[in-house]
Legacy VTK file of the C-alpha trace (Angstrom):
# vtk DataFile Version 3.0
C-alpha trace
ASCII
DATASET POLYDATA
POINTS 351 float
65.157 61.968 41.202
66.293 61.400 44.766
70.012 60.799 45.130
71.064 57.486 46.708
72.289 56.958 50.248
76.091 56.931 50.163
76.993 57.032 53.874
75.388 55.688 57.043
76.049 57.006 60.540
75.785 54.301 63.199
75.219 54.705 66.927
76.274 51.374 68.322
75.122 48.857 65.696
71.997 50.790 64.598
71.844 53.271 61.724
71.119 56.647 63.315
71.236 58.821 60.199
72.373 58.760 56.593
73.750 61.032 53.904
72.664 61.120 50.265
74.714 62.354 47.357
75.851 62.020 43.760
79.121 60.792 42.221
80.617 60.984 38.730
83.658 59.037 37.500
84.672 60.246 34.022
87.668 59.722 31.730
89.645 62.430 29.929
87.598 61.936 26.729
84.366 62.645 28.582
83.235 59.018 28.762
81.186 58.293 31.870
82.833 55.384 33.675
80.338 55.220 36.525
77.846 57.512 38.181
75.080 57.598 40.731
72.574 60.311 41.466
72.106 63.543 39.523
75.528 64.373 38.069
74.204 66.966 35.594
72.853 69.388 38.203
75.202 72.390 38.436
76.793 72.679 41.892
79.291 75.131 43.346
82.603 73.224 43.598
84.061 75.778 45.993
87.636 74.921 47.026
87.616 71.504 45.358
88.840 73.076 42.068
91.947 74.804 43.407
94.178 72.563 41.286
92.449 73.884 38.160
92.510 77.465 39.444
96.285 77.191 39.903
96.988 76.177 36.296
97.782 79.769 35.183
100.378 80.067 37.950
102.573 77.535 36.170
101.371 77.953 32.580
102.067 81.702 32.655
105.696 81.082 33.558
105.265 82.944 36.855
106.132 79.926 39.017
109.379 79.280 37.205
110.322 82.966 36.996
109.802 83.424 40.745
111.429 80.098 41.625
108.436 78.731 43.515
109.185 75.551 45.449
107.144 72.348 45.677
105.804 73.540 49.024
104.726 76.873 47.557
103.041 75.322 44.534
101.223 72.823 46.756
100.054 75.666 48.993
98.604 77.425 45.925
96.250 74.415 45.634
95.473 74.239 49.352
92.725 74.667 51.891
95.194 74.608 54.739
94.726 74.667 58.491
96.634 77.895 59.105
99.538 76.164 60.808
102.799 78.158 61.074
104.367 76.360 58.098
101.341 77.288 55.988
101.298 80.984 56.829
105.094 81.243 56.547
105.052 79.618 53.109
102.343 82.002 51.888
104.437 84.931 53.126
107.477 83.536 51.309
105.533 83.368 48.041
104.528 86.993 48.379
108.090 88.019 49.217
109.277 86.445 45.972
106.748 88.662 44.173
108.107 91.681 46.044
105.045 92.361 48.224
103.680 91.476 51.652
100.407 90.079 52.980
98.639 93.439 52.858
97.988 92.795 49.159
95.761 89.761 49.844
91.983 90.176 49.617
90.907 86.840 51.114
90.144 88.163 54.616
91.428 87.032 58.008
90.217 84.198 60.218
91.581 82.071 63.029
93.476 78.910 62.026
91.231 75.873 61.751
94.115 73.866 63.244
93.270 74.018 66.938
96.830 73.984 68.318
97.848 76.817 65.991
94.830 78.842 67.071
95.710 78.308 70.750
99.287 79.354 70.085
98.157 82.671 68.617
95.834 83.267 71.567
98.564 82.452 74.103
100.905 84.898 72.375
98.246 87.601 72.405
98.184 87.770 68.618
95.318 88.249 66.188
95.048 86.182 63.001
96.034 87.732 59.687
95.164 86.971 56.072
98.083 84.524 56.082
96.090 82.278 58.432
93.190 82.181 55.982
92.836 78.673 54.584
93.002 80.172 51.066
96.066 82.375 51.597
98.233 80.110 49.420
95.750 80.204 46.554
95.589 83.994 46.789
99.365 84.265 46.996
99.410 82.236 43.775
97.027 84.739 42.180
99.397 87.528 43.180
102.274 85.662 41.524
100.209 85.373 38.324
99.527 89.099 38.591
103.251 89.689 38.941
103.738 88.204 35.459
100.777 90.112 34.012
101.630 93.484 35.534
105.104 93.289 34.056
103.502 93.338 30.616
101.424 96.425 31.468
104.153 98.382 33.212
101.838 99.025 36.169
103.064 98.517 39.764
101.957 95.138 41.099
100.070 96.584 44.078
98.091 98.847 41.758
97.479 96.095 39.190
96.229 93.607 41.814
93.721 95.935 43.439
90.311 94.251 43.265
91.755 91.006 41.877
88.900 88.989 43.449
86.382 90.572 41.082
85.221 88.495 38.084
86.432 91.026 35.492
89.965 91.420 36.860
92.553 90.084 34.358
93.864 87.517 36.867
90.403 86.206 37.683
89.473 86.078 33.994
92.519 83.854 33.384
91.606 81.623 36.329
88.044 81.318 35.019
89.358 80.490 31.548
91.447 77.631 32.961
88.445 76.123 34.745
86.310 76.575 31.616
88.752 74.795 29.316
89.479 71.974 31.772
85.828 71.200 32.480
84.495 71.946 28.975
81.741 73.979 30.644
80.856 77.595 29.829
81.668 78.809 33.312
81.115 82.494 32.521
77.482 81.689 31.652
76.898 79.512 34.719
75.223 80.640 37.955
77.778 82.644 39.931
78.273 83.151 43.632
80.977 84.527 45.927
83.244 82.010 47.628
84.320 82.228 51.257
87.599 83.859 50.224
85.740 86.415 48.038
86.615 85.110 44.565
83.820 84.090 42.179
82.531 80.522 42.332
80.583 79.075 39.412
78.061 76.243 39.367
79.361 73.289 37.320
77.881 69.783 36.929
79.710 66.901 38.602
80.158 65.289 35.186
82.212 68.264 33.939
84.184 68.548 37.159
85.157 64.882 36.985
86.224 65.280 33.358
88.329 68.316 34.286
90.163 66.314 36.924
90.664 63.408 34.529
92.279 65.846 32.089
94.416 67.313 34.864
95.666 63.789 35.559
96.680 62.940 31.998
97.041 66.277 30.212
94.802 64.995 27.409
92.183 67.551 26.389
94.162 70.464 27.812
96.321 72.946 25.895
99.933 71.672 26.125
101.078 74.380 28.525
98.190 73.663 30.885
98.725 69.906 30.684
102.353 70.492 31.679
101.196 72.862 34.430
98.829 70.225 35.831
101.638 67.676 35.903
103.967 70.102 37.704
101.307 70.946 40.292
100.498 67.278 40.928
104.193 66.520 41.365
104.529 69.376 43.859
101.473 68.227 45.814
102.828 64.669 45.983
106.129 66.009 47.301
104.518 68.341 49.854
101.037 66.987 50.741
101.173 68.601 54.193
100.781 71.978 52.507
97.469 71.047 50.857
95.626 70.505 54.144
97.715 69.895 57.266
98.095 67.796 60.374
95.651 64.888 60.504
93.604 66.083 57.536
92.166 63.625 54.994
93.786 65.046 51.841
97.221 65.169 53.448
96.928 61.652 54.902
95.782 60.069 51.633
98.393 61.780 49.453
101.206 61.131 51.935
100.378 57.443 51.551
99.565 57.208 47.830
101.695 59.989 46.346
100.983 60.824 42.710
98.468 57.987 42.391
95.802 60.317 43.836
95.416 64.086 43.757
92.331 64.860 45.832
90.846 68.106 47.090
87.918 68.808 49.348
85.560 71.749 48.964
82.977 73.314 51.223
79.407 72.012 51.370
80.254 68.370 50.812
82.110 68.587 47.499
85.155 66.477 46.627
87.186 66.144 43.435
90.089 63.843 42.626
92.399 62.881 39.798
93.526 59.260 39.364
96.245 59.604 36.688
97.041 55.891 36.266
93.413 55.186 35.366
92.965 58.382 33.346
89.873 59.075 35.447
88.529 62.009 37.388
86.091 61.843 40.297
83.631 64.444 41.557
81.035 64.061 44.305
78.556 66.176 46.226
76.751 65.329 49.435
73.180 66.623 49.416
73.345 67.879 52.994
76.705 69.618 52.536
78.405 67.255 54.975
82.089 67.775 54.234
84.285 66.604 57.081
82.340 63.388 57.690
80.335 61.994 54.808
82.275 63.364 51.824
85.546 61.937 53.153
83.984 58.504 53.670
82.709 58.473 50.077
86.051 59.565 48.630
87.906 56.920 50.664
85.517 54.212 49.438
85.945 55.361 45.835
89.748 55.273 46.038
89.510 51.779 47.519
87.335 50.669 44.627
89.091 52.441 41.765
92.765 51.749 42.496
94.637 48.485 43.092
96.072 48.843 46.584
98.578 46.978 48.716
97.138 45.319 51.831
98.532 48.116 54.021
97.128 50.856 51.802
93.777 49.095 51.542
93.591 48.798 55.325
94.412 52.514 55.719
91.674 53.514 53.277
89.202 51.149 54.954
89.799 52.969 58.242
88.714 56.165 56.461
85.694 54.655 54.706
84.552 52.963 57.930
85.510 55.708 60.351
85.212 55.023 64.055
83.344 57.636 66.097
84.529 58.329 69.633
83.142 60.510 72.397
85.083 62.962 74.591
86.153 60.107 76.864
87.662 58.286 73.913
84.997 55.575 73.955
83.816 54.144 70.633
80.178 55.138 70.183
79.579 54.236 66.557
80.921 54.686 63.072
80.504 56.314 59.698
80.569 53.840 56.851
80.073 53.744 53.112
76.594 52.331 52.476
76.634 48.686 51.409
74.753 49.274 48.141
77.125 52.067 47.144
80.214 50.032 48.014
78.868 47.035 46.074
78.043 49.194 43.034
81.616 50.503 42.683
83.377 47.273 43.673
83.794 46.025 40.106
85.344 49.204 38.672
88.920 48.163 39.442
88.814 45.396 36.850
LINES 1 352
351 0 1 2 3 4 5 6 7 8 9 10 11 12 13 14 15 16 17 18 19 20 21 22 23 24 25 26 27 28 29 30 31 32 33 34 35 36 37 38 39 40 41 42 43 44 45 46 47 48 49 50 51 52 53 54 55 56 57 58 59 60 61 62 63 64 65 66 67 68 69 70 71 72 73 74 75 76 77 78 79 80 81 82 83 84 85 86 87 88 89 90 91 92 93 94 95 96 97 98 99 100 101 102 103 104 105 106 107 108 109 110 111 112 113 114 115 116 117 118 119 120 121 122 123 124 125 126 127 128 129 130 131 132 133 134 135 136 137 138 139 140 141 142 143 144 145 146 147 148 149 150 151 152 153 154 155 156 157 158 159 160 161 162 163 164 165 166 167 168 169 170 171 172 173 174 175 176 177 178 179 180 181 182 183 184 185 186 187 188 189 190 191 192 193 194 195 196 197 198 199 200 201 202 203 204 205 206 207 208 209 210 211 212 213 214 215 216 217 218 219 220 221 222 223 224 225 226 227 228 229 230 231 232 233 234 235 236 237 238 239 240 241 242 243 244 245 246 247 248 249 250 251 252 253 254 255 256 257 258 259 260 261 262 263 264 265 266 267 268 269 270 271 272 273 274 275 276 277 278 279 280 281 282 283 284 285 286 287 288 289 290 291 292 293 294 295 296 297 298 299 300 301 302 303 304 305 306 307 308 309 310 311 312 313 314 315 316 317 318 319 320 321 322 323 324 325 326 327 328 329 330 331 332 333 334 335 336 337 338 339 340 341 342 343 344 345 346 347 348 349 350
């Protein structure tokens, strides 16, 4: 079955190209609210599931014991741009655990935030693991390990060695959280290695959407994980800059809508979101892996359709679901827009 066209790219007034994909909207009981395309095909969610991967950070008691702030908890769920506030917050998390950035196994890369990259270059500095877009998530893993190592009596640095491997106690706990939330046997699913070196498991969009519905209501999760999901969503709503950064879609949407939406992008055109007031979760995948363009347009159109919005909020989301394209001179050359059939199909879901 060929997935439907969800996004059209226009040059002037003519459709120049299009992007196909699949979407699942599911409630916390597993009831399919709406879907299009193949939502049962297992896909790698990549960074879109960081909220679920962070559940042990709070449920283990590590976050409270270390006194992690809203900013630090939000960063544990982030794919950030490597701006100074991001790297400094990751370092602060590690300091609370009594270690420094040398413990992280996510690898180094230049900040994706262009101004922050230029600043490092101008200062003659090289990027570190703290600039990695997953440094907050990995710092969160270290904090979980801090709680676990205390039970073993082993030094934290020794205990955390190789923590990115599937059989490490920290990674087993992270995998367990994703398994329970999505009701999918993750350990038996196809496995790959994510960009930050941790395991990534193929999960159907249906299960991902259900996991995010549960993270929004707590229903279907063990009590301590339901409470953890609530605490993480509250932190993200208080510090949405930490989840992405300047000008980024996730930050912009959650700055505007607060706890009404908890959304997270992943590589290769994946997006997941929790809509707590509806008790629904959303998961989508673009066939061509188009993340920064098509996936954002689809998520914006879904939020428009699924939530009652004020005129100002609706206008802001419409600017994201019908995104203007400009050239290097600043001239409007076209747009990206949610396909009319897709927008019509989801238009009645708000009722």
